[in-house]
C-alpha positions in Angstrom: 1.1 12.5 29.6 0.1 9.0 30.7 2.6 6.2 31.4 3.9 5.2 27.9 5.5 1.9 28.9 4.2 -1.1 26.9 2.6 -3.7 29.0 0.8 -5.8 26.4 1.0 -6.8 22.7 -2.0 -8.6 21.2 -2.8 -9.8 17.7 -6.1 -10.7 16.0 -6.7 -12.3 12.6 -9.6 -11.1 10.5 -11.0 -12.4 7.2 -13.0 -9.5 5.7 -15.2 -10.3 2.6 -14.8 -8.2 -0.5 -17.5 -6.6 -2.6 -16.2 -8.5 -5.7 -13.3 -10.9 -6.3 -10.0 -9.1 -6.9 -7.5 -10.7 -9.3 -3.8 -10.2 -9.6 -1.4 -11.6 -12.2 -0.7 -14.7 -10.1 -3.7 -15.1 -7.8 -7.1 -13.8 -6.8 -9.2 -13.4 -3.6 -12.8 -12.8 -2.5 -11.8 -11.9 1.1 -8.9 -10.1 2.5 -7.1 -11.5 5.6 -5.9 -8.8 8.0 -3.7 -9.1 11.1 -4.4 -6.4 13.7 -1.7 -5.6 16.2 -2.6 -3.9 19.4 0.0 -2.3 21.6 -1.3 -1.3 25.0 0.5 1.0 27.5 0.5 1.0 31.3 -1.3 4.4 31.1 -4.3 2.8 29.3 -3.5 4.0 25.7 -3.8 1.5 22.8 -2.2 1.8 19.4 -3.2 -0.3 16.5 -1.3 -1.4 13.4 -2.1 -3.7 10.5 -0.3 -6.6 8.8 -1.7 -7.3 5.4 -0.4 -8.6 2.0 -2.2 -8.5 -1.4 -3.8 -11.9 -1.7 -1.2 -14.0 0.2 2.5 -14.7 0.2 3.0 -14.7 -3.6 4.0 -11.0 -3.5 6.5 -10.6 -0.6 6.9 -14.0 0.9 4.9 -13.2 4.1 1.3 -14.0 5.1 -0.9 -12.9 7.9 -0.2 -16.2 9.6 3.6 -15.8 9.4 3.3 -12.2 10.6 1.3 -13.3 13.7 3.9 -16.0 14.5 6.9 -13.8 14.3 5.3 -10.9 16.1 4.1 -13.1 19.0 7.2 -15.2 19.3 10.1 -12.8 18.4 8.9 -9.1 18.4 6.4 -8.8 21.3 8.9 -10.0 24.0 11.2 -7.1 22.9 8.5 -4.5 23.4 7.1 -5.2 26.9 8.5 -2.7 29.3 9.8 -0.3 26.6 8.2 3.1 26.0 6.2 3.7 22.8 8.4 6.6 21.8 11.5 4.3 21.7 10.7 3.4 18.1 14.3 3.6 16.7 15.7 1.6 19.5 12.9 -1.0 19.2 13.5 -1.3 15.5 17.2 -1.8 16.0 16.7 -4.6 18.5 14.0 -6.3 16.3 16.4 -6.2 13.3 19.1 -7.8 15.5 16.9 -10.8 16.1 14.9 -11.0 12.8 15.9 -10.2 9.2 13.4 -9.2 6.5 9.8 -9.8 7.6 9.0 -6.2 6.6 5.3 -6.6 6.6 5.3 -7.9 10.2 7.6 -5.1 11.3 5.4 -2.5 9.6 2.4 -3.7 11.6 4.2 -3.2 14.9 5.9 0.1 13.8 2.5 1.6 12.8 1.0 0.5 16.1 3.8 2.2 18.0 3.3 5.4 16.1 -0.5 5.3 16.8 0.1 4.7 20.5 2.8 7.4 20.8 0.7 10.0 19.0 -2.3 9.1 21.2 -0.2 9.6 24.3 0.8 13.0 23.0 -2.8 13.8 21.8 -1.5 14.6 18.3 -2.2 12.9 14.9 0.4 10.5 13.5 1.3 12.9 10.7 2.7 15.3 13.4 5.3 12.6 14.2 6.2 12.5 10.5 6.9 16.2 10.2 3.5 17.7 9.5 1.3 18.0 6.5 2.0 18.7 2.8 -1.7 18.1 1.9 -5.0 16.9 3.5 -6.2 14.5 0.9 -4.9 12.4 -2.0 -6.5 11.3 -5.3 -7.5 7.6 -5.4 -7.0 5.5 -8.5 -9.4 2.5 -8.6 -7.8 -0.9 -9.4 -9.5 -3.2 -11.9 -8.6 -6.9 -12.1 -7.6 -9.2 -14.9 -11.2 -9.9 -16.1 -12.3 -9.6 -19.7 -12.5 -6.1 -21.2 -16.4 -5.7 -21.1 -16.4 -6.5 -17.4 -13.7 -3.9 -16.4 -15.2 -1.3 -18.8 -18.6 -1.7 -17.1 -17.0 -1.3 -13.6 -14.9 1.7 -14.6 -17.8 3.5 -16.3 -20.0 3.0 -13.2 -17.3 4.5 -11.0 -17.0 7.5 -13.4 -20.7 8.0 -13.5 -20.9 8.0 -9.7 -18.1 10.6 -9.6 -16.0 8.3 -7.4 -12.8 7.9 -9.4 -11.1 9.7 -12.3 -8.2 7.2 -13.0 -8.0 3.4 -13.2 -5.3 0.8 -13.0 -5.7 -2.5 -14.8 -3.9 -5.7 -13.8 -2.0 -7.6 -16.5 0.2 -10.7 -16.6 -2.3 -13.5 -16.2 -2.7 -14.3 -19.9 -0.8 -14.4 -23.2 0.9 -11.0 -23.6 -0.6 -10.3 -27.0 -4.1 -11.1 -25.8 -3.5 -9.1 -22.6 -2.4 -6.1 -24.6 -5.4 -6.3 -26.9 -7.7 -6.4 -23.8 -6.0 -3.3 -22.4 -6.1 -1.4 -25.6 -9.9 -2.0 -26.0 -10.4 -0.7 -22.4 -8.2 2.3 -23.1 -10.2 3.1 -26.2 -13.5 3.1 -24.3 -12.1 5.3 -21.5 -10.1 7.7 -23.8 -10.8 11.3 -22.9 -12.9 10.2 -19.9 -10.4 8.8 -17.4 -6.7 8.0 -17.1 -5.7 4.4 -17.5 -2.6 2.7 -16.0 -1.4 -0.9 -16.0 0.3 -3.1 -13.5 2.1 -6.2 -14.7 3.1 -7.4 -11.2 6.6 -8.3 -12.4 5.3 -11.1 -14.7 7.1 -10.3 -18.0 10.7 -10.5 -19.0 12.7 -7.8 -20.7 12.1 -8.9 -24.3 8.4 -9.3 -23.8 8.2 -5.9 -22.3 10.1 -4.2 -25.1 8.0 -6.0 -27.6 4.5 -5.2 -26.2 4.7 -2.1 -24.0 5.2 0.4 -26.9 1.7 -0.6 -28.2 0.2 0.2 -24.8 1.9 3.6 -24.9 0.4 4.2 -28.4 -3.0 3.2 -27.1 -2.9 6.1 -24.5 -1.9 4.2 -21.4 -0.4 6.8 -19.1 1.9 4.7 -16.8 3.4 1.1 -16.7 3.9 -0.4 -13.3 6.6 -3.0 -12.7 6.8 -5.1 -15.9 9.8 -7.2 -14.8 10.8 -9.1 -11.6 11.8 -6.9 -8.7 15.5 -7.9 -8.8 15.9 -6.9 -12.4 16.8 -3.2 -11.9 18.9 -2.9 -15.1 16.0 -4.4 -17.2 13.6 -1.9 -15.6 16.0 0.9 -16.5 16.2 -0.3 -20.1 12.4 -0.4 -20.4 12.1 3.1 -18.8 14.6 4.5 -21.4 12.6 2.9 -24.3 9.2 4.1 -23.4 7.7 7.6 -23.9 5.5 7.2 -20.8 6.4 6.8 -17.1 7.4 3.5 -15.6 6.6 3.0 -11.9 8.7 0.8 -9.6 6.9 -1.4 -7.0 8.3 -4.9 -6.5 11.8 -3.4 -7.1 11.3 -0.8 -4.3 11.2 -2.0 -0.7 14.0 -0.2 1.1 15.7 3.2 1.0 18.7 1.5 -0.5 16.5 0.2 -3.3 15.3 3.8 -3.9 18.9 5.0 -4.1 19.8 2.3 -6.7 16.6 3.0 -8.8 17.4 6.7 -8.7 21.0 6.2 -9.8 19.9 4.0 -12.7 16.9 6.2 -13.6 15.1 2.9 -13.7 11.7 4.4 -12.8 10.0 7.7 -13.3 7.6 7.2 -10.4 8.0 5.3 -7.0 5.2 3.3 -5.5 5.3 3.8 -1.7 3.8 1.2 0.6 4.3 1.3 4.4 3.6 -2.4 4.4 6.3 -3.6 2.0 8.9 -1.2 3.5 8.6 -2.0 7.2 6.6 1.0 8.3 6.2 4.7 8.2 9.8 5.8 8.9 11.4 3.7 6.2 8.7 4.7 3.7 9.3 8.4 4.5 13.0 7.8 3.9 12.2 6.4 0.5 10.1 9.4 -0.3 13.0 11.7 0.8 15.4 9.9 -1.6 12.8 10.3 -4.3 12.5 14.0 -3.6 16.2 14.5 -3.7 16.3 12.7 -7.1 13.3 14.6 -8.5 11.2 11.4 -8.7 7.5 11.8 -7.8 5.8 9.2 -5.6 2.5 7.4 -5.6 0.7 6.0 -2.5 0.4 2.3 -3.3 -1.7 -0.3 -1.6 -1.6 -3.9 -0.4 -5.4 -3.9 -0.1 -5.3 -2.7 3.5 -8.3 -2.4 5.8 -9.1 1.2 7.1 -6.3 0.8 9.7 -3.5 0.3 7.2 -5.1 2.7 4.8 -5.2 5.4 7.4 -1.5 4.9 8.2 -0.6 5.1 4.5 -2.8 8.2 4.2 -0.9 10.0 7.0 2.4 9.2 5.3 1.1 10.3 1.9 -0.2 13.6 3.3 3.1 14.2 5.2 5.5 13.5 2.3 5.8 16.3 -0.2 7.0 13.9 -2.9 3.7 12.1 -3.1 2.4 14.1 -6.2 1.2 11.1 -8.3 -1.9 10.4 -6.2 -2.6 7.0 -4.7 -4.6 3.8 -4.9 -5.7 3.6 -1.3 -9.0 2.0 -2.2 -8.8 -1.0 0.1 -11.7 -0.1 2.4 -13.9 0.6 -0.6 -13.3 -3.0 -1.9 -14.3 -4.5 1.5 -17.9 -5.5 2.0 -17.9 -4.7 5.7 -17.0 -1.5 7.5 -14.5 -2.0 10.4 -14.6 1.6 11.8 -17.1 3.4 13.9 -16.7 6.4 11.5 -15.7 5.4 8.0 -12.8 7.1 6.2 -14.1 9.8 3.9 -13.8 9.3 0.2 -15.2 12.3 -1.8 -14.6 13.8 -5.2 -12.2 11.1 -6.2 -10.0 11.7 -3.2 -9.4 10.2 0.3 -9.5 12.8 3.0 -7.4 12.8 6.2 -9.4 12.1 9.4 -9.1 14.3 12.4 -8.1 13.2 15.9 -5.1 11.8 17.7 -3.1 8.8 16.4 -4.4 7.5 13.1 -7.6 9.4 13.7 -9.8 6.3 13.3 -11.5 3.9 15.8 -12.2 0.2 15.2 -15.8 -1.0 15.7 -15.5 -3.8 18.3 -18.6 -5.6 17.0 -17.1 -5.7 13.4 -13.8 -6.9 14.7 -15.5 -9.7 16.6 -17.7 -10.6 13.6 -14.8 -11.1 11.3 -12.2 -12.5 13.7 -10.9 -15.9 12.4 -12.4 -18.7 14.5 
């Protein structure tokens, strides 16, 4: 095995255009900003990780710009001279100098796993305990546009055989109007595809209890995070009131959050994201809490590029609890390919790549083309 000591940490900011604007409850974007983190060893091996947030700091308080700053100023100096397999020790020391900043920490932690796995000539999922599956179903996310627009997009995906379930964003308009919009979409897709909704924590308890039963009656199969992340008890009350599953996302960032949600039975499904939880190991711990509590998991997305998507895919394929599919569609939303060999989407699923580390290779020309000037 080559020398695994870290001799350099580099960051690069990209702005990758999207195929169409993507809208959330609070914001929208027509390009995704991505922070790439490269960890290079004295033996000539390079691992790569990704820092990315869905449309800016509105979701978790971080941005690619803040991630780049904290990595270069506070984290990188702690890495140089360490070995890439010293992940637990590095994480402990990073936590001692910097609280929170889980998205930035995730980018570094994934790069360490990629580098370590490449040094061993094994895939990242080997470092996570091996495979439970080799592919995961991918739900396509639709924005907050009017019903005819999202229906047209969904039907095109179905006709092409690309996706069999869809998630619609809510929370950007009056709740009654929003519900009517979703019900009209659900009616058009009934018997053809599954429909889920994500409110991105925009409603309060009363609004949720007033309007969500109608969505359940309309055939919506899952409700994601209707109330703010800190409102665990409200989420539990909503979960008890609804006959369909509630999924936790903004409420679930750490293994401690997972334990609290499980104790309260506040969610029937957990949305896992390596980005929001600080990396692969913490996300695996969340999945293990879920498995112990009998709660299925879903592979969520922060609209990652193929690098972050590959990392999340390795986690989803290594965690037995991920039985509720995924929405790892980020690369499909991006107009430009960043890899020399694209990730393989087929039959509504994303398939695990072969090869050491994350199993993917960045296209240097594409990275140069979209690097922020």
